[in-house]
C-alpha positions as CSV (number, residue, x, y, z in Angstrom):
1,M,91.5,-18.9,103.8
2,I,92.5,-21.1,100.8
3,S,90.9,-18.6,98.4
4,T,93.2,-15.6,99.7
5,C,96.5,-17.5,98.9
6,S,95.7,-18.1,95.2
7,P,99.0,-19.1,93.9
8,F,98.8,-22.0,96.4
9,R,95.4,-22.9,95.8
10,R,95.8,-25.4,92.9
11,P,98.5,-27.5,94.8
12,I,96.4,-27.8,97.8
13,E,93.3,-28.8,95.8
14,L,95.5,-31.4,94.1
15,F,96.8,-32.7,97.4
16,F,93.2,-33.1,98.8
17,K,92.1,-34.7,95.6
18,W,94.8,-37.3,95.8
19,I,94.0,-37.9,99.5
20,K,90.4,-38.6,98.4
21,Q,91.5,-40.9,95.7
22,H,94.1,-42.9,97.3
23,L,93.8,-42.8,101.2
24,R,91.1,-44.6,102.9
25,I,89.8,-41.6,104.8
26,K,85.9,-41.7,104.8
27,A,85.5,-39.2,107.8
28,F,87.7,-37.3,110.2
29,Y,87.2,-38.5,113.6
30,G,88.5,-35.4,115.4
31,T,87.9,-31.7,114.6
32,S,91.2,-30.2,116.1
33,P,93.9,-29.7,113.6
34,N,96.2,-32.0,115.6
35,A,93.5,-34.8,115.1
36,V,93.3,-34.2,111.4
37,K,97.0,-34.1,110.8
38,T,97.3,-37.3,112.9
39,Q,94.8,-39.2,110.9
40,V,96.2,-38.1,107.5
41,W,99.7,-39.0,108.6
42,V,98.5,-42.4,109.7
43,A,96.7,-42.8,106.3
44,V,99.8,-41.7,104.4
45,S,102.0,-44.1,106.5
46,V,99.8,-47.1,105.8
47,Y,99.8,-46.1,102.0
48,V,103.6,-46.0,102.1
49,L,104.1,-49.2,103.9
50,V,101.8,-51.1,101.6
51,A,103.5,-49.6,98.6
52,I,107.0,-50.9,100.1
53,V,105.5,-54.5,100.6
54,K,104.1,-54.4,97.0
55,K,107.5,-53.4,95.6
56,R,109.5,-55.9,97.9
57,L,107.3,-58.8,97.3
58,G,106.9,-58.0,93.6
59,I,103.0,-58.0,93.7
60,T,101.3,-57.0,90.5
61,R,98.0,-56.1,92.2
62,S,96.9,-52.4,92.7
63,L,97.4,-50.8,96.0
64,S,93.6,-50.7,96.5
65,Q,93.3,-54.4,96.0
66,I,96.1,-55.1,98.4
67,L,94.4,-52.9,101.1
68,Q,91.1,-54.8,100.3
69,I,92.9,-58.2,100.8
70,L,94.6,-57.0,104.1
71,S,91.4,-55.8,105.4
72,I,89.7,-59.0,104.7
73,S,92.3,-61.2,105.9
74,I,93.5,-59.4,109.0
75,F,92.1,-62.0,111.4
76,E,92.8,-65.0,109.3
77,Q,95.7,-67.3,110.3
78,I,97.5,-67.1,107.0
79,H,101.0,-65.7,106.1
80,I,100.9,-62.3,104.6
81,T,102.7,-63.3,101.4
82,Q,100.4,-66.2,100.9
83,A,97.3,-63.8,101.4
84,L,98.6,-61.4,98.8
85,T,99.6,-64.1,96.2
86,V,96.5,-66.3,96.1
87,D,93.3,-65.3,94.6
88,F,91.7,-63.1,97.2
89,R,88.2,-64.3,96.3
90,T,88.8,-67.5,98.0
91,F,88.8,-65.6,101.2
92,L,85.2,-64.3,100.5
93,W,83.8,-67.8,100.1
94,K,85.4,-69.8,103.1
């Protein structure tokens, strides 16, 4: 289907390349179009929220580093600003 709409092929390919590079979608959990759309929208929403937090707090780390810190410290009893400003390797060696 994508090959038949050749003028739109390149933007579609670039969109999916961006998704693979920036969003943490390893596999789709559903096969219906609605399930795939929902999973992509959730991933985009998380990406945008983390970008907003990064800008508001003035964090210099990359978005992937911030996501890694959040995934490590999600169950820790530590304030989010402290988790993002201290060296995140300290969480690994607790």
